[in-house]
C-alpha positions in Angstrom: -54.9 21.4 -12.9 -58.4 22.2 -11.6 -61.4 23.1 -13.7 -63.4 24.5 -10.7 -62.5 25.5 -7.2 -64.2 27.5 -4.4 -63.2 31.0 -3.6 -61.5 29.9 -0.4 -59.5 27.2 -2.2 -58.5 29.8 -4.8 -57.4 32.2 -2.1 -55.4 29.5 -0.4 -53.6 28.5 -3.6 -52.9 32.1 -4.5 -51.4 32.8 -1.0 -49.3 29.7 -1.0 -48.0 30.5 -4.5 -47.1 34.0 -3.4 -45.3 32.8 -0.3 -43.2 30.2 -2.2 -42.2 32.9 -4.8 -41.2 35.2 -2.0 -39.1 32.5 -0.3 -36.6 32.5 -3.3 -35.3 35.9 -2.0 -36.5 36.1 1.6 -35.6 32.5 2.8 -37.3 29.2 3.4 -40.7 29.0 4.9 -42.6 26.5 7.0 -44.2 23.5 5.3 -47.3 24.5 3.3 -49.0 21.1 3.2 -51.3 22.0 6.2 -52.5 25.0 4.3 -53.9 22.9 1.5 -56.3 19.9 1.7 -54.5 16.9 3.1 -52.7 14.9 0.3 -54.4 17.0 -2.3 -52.0 16.6 -5.2 -54.3 18.6 -7.6 -54.2 21.6 -5.2 -50.4 21.3 -5.0 -50.1 21.2 -8.8 -52.5 24.2 -9.0 -50.0 26.1 -6.8 -47.2 25.1 -9.1 -49.2 26.1 -12.2 -50.0 29.5 -10.7 -46.3 30.2 -10.3 -45.5 28.8 -13.7 -48.0 31.2 -15.3 -46.6 34.1 -13.3 -43.0 33.3 -14.4 -44.0 33.0 -18.0 -45.6 36.4 -17.9 -42.4 37.7 -16.4 -40.5 36.5 -19.5 -39.0 33.3 -18.3 -38.7 30.7 -21.1 -39.9 27.1 -20.5 -37.4 24.7 -22.0 -38.3 21.3 -20.5 -39.5 19.4 -17.4 -38.1 17.4 -14.6 -39.4 14.3 -13.0 -38.6 13.7 -9.4 -38.9 11.0 -6.8 -38.2 8.2 -9.3 -35.6 6.4 -7.2 -36.8 4.1 -4.5 -34.0 5.3 -2.3 -35.0 9.0 -2.7 -38.7 8.1 -2.2 -37.7 6.4 1.1 -35.7 9.5 2.1 -38.8 11.7 1.8 -41.6 9.2 2.7 -43.4 9.2 -0.6 -44.3 6.4 -3.1 -44.8 8.2 -6.4 -43.0 10.5 -8.8 -43.8 14.2 -9.4 -42.8 16.8 -12.0 -41.7 20.4 -12.2 -40.9 23.0 -14.9 -37.4 23.7 -16.3 -36.7 27.3 -17.4 -33.8 28.6 -19.5 -32.3 30.6 -16.6 -32.0 27.3 -14.6 -29.6 25.7 -17.2 -25.8 25.7 -16.8 -23.1 24.2 -19.0 -20.5 21.7 -17.9 -18.2 23.2 -15.3 -19.9 26.6 -15.6 -19.9 28.4 -12.2 -23.2 28.2 -10.4 -23.8 31.2 -8.0 -24.1 29.6 -4.6 -25.7 32.7 -3.1 -28.7 32.3 -5.3 -29.5 29.0 -3.5 -31.0 28.2 -0.1 -30.2 24.6 0.9 -29.1 22.9 -2.3 -28.4 19.2 -3.0 -27.1 17.5 -6.1 -27.9 14.3 -7.9 -26.8 12.5 -11.0 -29.3 12.1 -13.8 -29.7 11.2 -17.5 -31.2 14.1 -19.5 -33.1 13.3 -22.7 -33.6 15.9 -25.4 -36.6 15.6 -27.7 -36.4 15.8 -31.5 -40.2 16.0 -31.9 -43.3 16.8 -30.0 -45.0 14.2 -27.9 -48.8 14.6 -28.0 -50.0 11.1 -27.1 -51.8 10.8 -23.7 -50.5 7.2 -23.4 -47.1 7.2 -25.3 -45.6 3.9 -26.1 -41.9 2.9 -25.9 -41.7 3.3 -29.7 -43.3 6.7 -29.5 -40.7 7.8 -27.0 -37.8 6.3 -28.9 -38.9 8.1 -32.0 -39.3 11.4 -30.1 -36.0 11.4 -28.3 -33.1 12.8 -30.2 -30.2 12.1 -27.8 -29.1 11.7 -24.1 -26.8 13.8 -22.0 -25.1 13.2 -18.6 -26.6 15.7 -16.2 -26.6 17.0 -12.6 -29.8 18.3 -11.1 -29.3 21.0 -8.4 -32.4 20.5 -6.2 -33.4 23.1 -3.5 -36.4 23.6 -1.3 -38.2 26.7 -0.3 -39.4 24.7 2.7 -37.2 25.1 5.8 -34.9 22.2 6.7 -36.2 20.1 3.8 -39.2 19.1 6.0 -41.2 18.2 2.9 -44.0 15.8 1.9 -45.2 15.3 -1.6 -47.6 18.3 -1.4 -44.8 20.6 -0.4 -42.4 19.5 -3.2 -45.1 19.5 -5.9 -46.2 23.0 -5.0 -42.6 24.1 -4.9 -42.0 23.2 -8.5 -40.6 19.8 -7.7 -38.0 21.2 -5.3 -36.1 22.4 -8.3 -33.3 25.0 -8.6 -31.0 24.5 -11.5 -29.5 21.8 -13.7 -26.1 21.2 -15.4 -25.9 19.5 -18.8 -22.9 17.7 -20.3 -21.9 18.4 -23.9 -21.4 14.9 -25.2 -24.6 13.9 -27.2 -25.3 10.1 -27.3 -28.0 8.4 -29.4 -30.1 5.9 -27.4 -29.1 3.0 -29.7 -25.5 3.5 -28.4 -26.3 2.9 -24.7 -28.3 0.7 -22.4 -30.4 3.0 -20.2 -31.1 0.2 -17.8 -27.5 -0.7 -17.2 -26.0 2.8 -17.1 -23.9 3.0 -14.0 -23.5 6.4 -12.2 -21.0 7.7 -9.7 -21.2 11.2 -8.1 -17.9 12.5 -6.6 -16.8 15.6 -4.8 -13.2 16.4 -5.6 -12.5 12.7 -6.2 -14.5 11.3 -3.2 -17.4 9.1 -4.2 -20.6 10.3 -2.5 -23.4 8.5 -4.4 -23.8 5.7 -6.8 -26.6 4.2 -8.8 -27.8 3.0 -12.2 -30.5 3.5 -14.8 -32.5 0.7 -13.2 -33.0 2.9 -10.1 -35.1 5.3 -12.2 -38.6 3.7 -12.4 -36.8 0.6 -13.7 -35.5 2.5 -16.7 -35.2 6.3 -17.5 -37.3 5.6 -20.6 -40.2 4.6 -18.3 -39.8 8.0 -16.4 -39.8 9.8 -19.8 -43.0 8.0 -20.8 -44.7 8.8 -17.5 -43.7 12.5 -17.8 -44.7 12.8 -21.4 -48.2 11.4 -20.9 -48.7 13.3 -17.7 -47.8 16.6 -19.4 -50.3 16.0 -22.2 -53.1 15.4 -19.6 -51.9 18.5 -17.7 -52.2 20.7 -20.9 -48.5 21.3 -21.3 -47.3 18.7 -23.8 -43.6 18.2 -24.4 -42.2 19.9 -27.5 -39.2 19.3 -29.8 -36.1 20.7 -28.2 -37.4 20.2 -24.6 -35.0 18.8 -22.0 -36.3 16.0 -19.8 -34.5 15.5 -16.5 -35.5 11.9 -15.9 -34.8 11.5 -12.2 -32.1 10.7 -9.8 -30.0 7.5 -10.4 -28.8 7.5 -6.8 -29.2 9.3 -3.4 -28.9 13.1 -3.5 -26.2 14.7 -1.5 -25.8 18.2 0.1 -23.9 20.8 -2.0 -21.3 23.1 -0.4 -20.2 26.6 -1.5 -17.0 26.2 -3.5 -17.7 22.6 -4.2 -17.0 20.7 -7.4 -19.2 17.7 -8.1 -18.6 15.4 -10.9 -21.1 12.8 -12.3 -19.9 10.0 -14.5 -22.4 7.8 -16.3 -21.3 4.7 -18.2 -21.8 5.2 -21.9 -22.7 8.9 -21.6 -19.5 10.5 -20.2 -19.1 13.1 -17.4 -20.5 16.4 -16.3 -19.4 18.8 -13.5 -21.3 21.2 -11.3 -19.0 24.0 -9.9 -20.4 26.2 -7.2 -19.1 29.6 -6.4 -17.9 30.5 -2.9 -20.6 32.0 -0.7 -20.2 35.8 -0.2 -22.8 36.1 2.6 -25.4 37.8 0.4 -29.0 36.7 -0.1 -30.3 35.3 -3.3 -31.3 38.1 -5.7 
């Protein structure tokens, strides 16, 4: 967030935010990184925050956060070297095997993740491992459905941050697991489409351990003025490479110690996202 900005900076941030919101229904737009100061992450987050405030005023409910770009493999895919974050709203959440309307998406991809659900607020700017262990209630297997309002996924870190971390939706499994029952570092993940393996990985791919990702996110959100609260869902980042999603596709993620979760996409009817 920015405490002060010039009128021209404010105008640019407002216009980029408006264009990204419009892209949800009108289609992907050209990269926006050249419309903001080069590599200015603060400006990118200002765009994200502008749209977050807009959506909250429209009645959307904030229920968590996502951290992105935690996997070295994914970072290499997009030419970045640091994580980012985005907002999770209630209307982005789907249950295991619940149909996801494909015509509400633009160019979706899927990735297997570990979701952590908080049992208490995290208000420390530098949370420790014990702080996070005390705050996390349980873990779930999850699938993040990522999407980009930037045409052809031609994104840099400014583009994806401004675009709410290239988020679209997420699917949560229903088997709750306490952290003492699993080893987050060793958790192996496989993502399959109708029985065909497409992506594999492990907890170690996520900043070394998904708990590290959760700590980074929790401290970052305190400094950003949106601390994590009890009940929030934390999508801790991809455990392996993301893969394109197809209309009518059924994608299953299995994570050792956590169980399985499925994302089921409707068939495309040719209509635009509402």
